[in-house]
C-alpha positions, 0 to 999 in steps of 0.5 A: 302158453305158446306153440309153434305153428308155421315157424311162428310163436303163437300164444293160445292161452293168456297168463301172467306167468311172464310178469311173475317171472320178471319180478323174480328176475328183478329181485335176482338182478338187484340181489346180485348188485347188492352182493357185489356192492357188499363185498366190494365194501367190506371185502369179506362176509358182512354181518346181517347189521352191516348188510341192513345198513348198506342195502336196507332192502337186501332181506326183503328181496328174499321174501319177494323172490320166494313168494313169486317163485311159488307163484310161477311154479303154481301157474306153470303147473296149472296151465301145463295140466290144462293144456295137456289134460283138461281144466278138470284135471288141472283143478283136481291136481292144483289143490295139492301141495306143489311137490305132490302136484308136480309128481302127479303131473310127471306120472300122469303126463310123462309117465315118469316116476324116477330119480329126477322126479323124486329129487325135484319133488324133494326140492319143491317140498323144501321150498314150500316149507319156506314159502309157507312161512312168508305166505302165511306169516307164521313165526318159526323157532330160530334155527329150525330151517335146515341149510337146504331150506335156506338156500331158497331164501335168496333170489339166487336160490329161487332163480336156480330152482326155476331154471331146474324146473323149466329145464325138467319140463323143456327136456320131457316135453320138447314141444313145450316152447314156453319152457325152453324159451324161459329156460334160455332167458333165466339162464342168460340172466344168471350168467349175465348178473352172476357171471356163472 
C-alpha cells in the first residue's frame, strides 16, 4: 500500500499486487499483438483452429489473465480492508466470494449500496463463475457460459474489469493513491496497445 506524505510516495505495506497486475498486463500486451497478427494474416474473423495454428498460446493467455485478475481483486480487497478497518475485519470478509466481499466493503467503508455497487458486484459474480472453472479445473457443459461471462475470458475483458475496479476505489477514496496510480497505468496500457 502507498500513501502520500510531504508530497512523496511512501510504501507502508508490502504486497505482490504490482507483480500480479504486471502479469495481467503482459497477457494483455501479447493478446493485442496476436490480435493484430491474426487480423492482418486472415483479414477476417478466423476459426479457433486458425488462431491455434498461428498463435498457439492465444487461448492460454485467457486462462492466465483470468486467474491473475482474480488474484489482483482479492489482494486489493484484503489490503484495503486491513488498512481501512483491521486485519480481523479483512479476514472475516475475505472468506466470502469476491462479489459479496466487494459489497460488504463498499457498505461498511464507503457507506455505499447503490447502482454502481450492484453493477460491479454483478460483474464480479460473472467473473467469479468463469474463474472458478479455471482455478478448480471443473469441466462445464459446452455453451453453458453466457456472452457476458465470456467477455472475461480474454485479457482485454480482464484488463477492463481491473480498470473499472480501480476506478471505483479511486473515485470513492481519493486518498487511496494506489488505486489512482494503477488506474492511470492500466488505462495508458489499454490505449497504447489497443488504441482506444
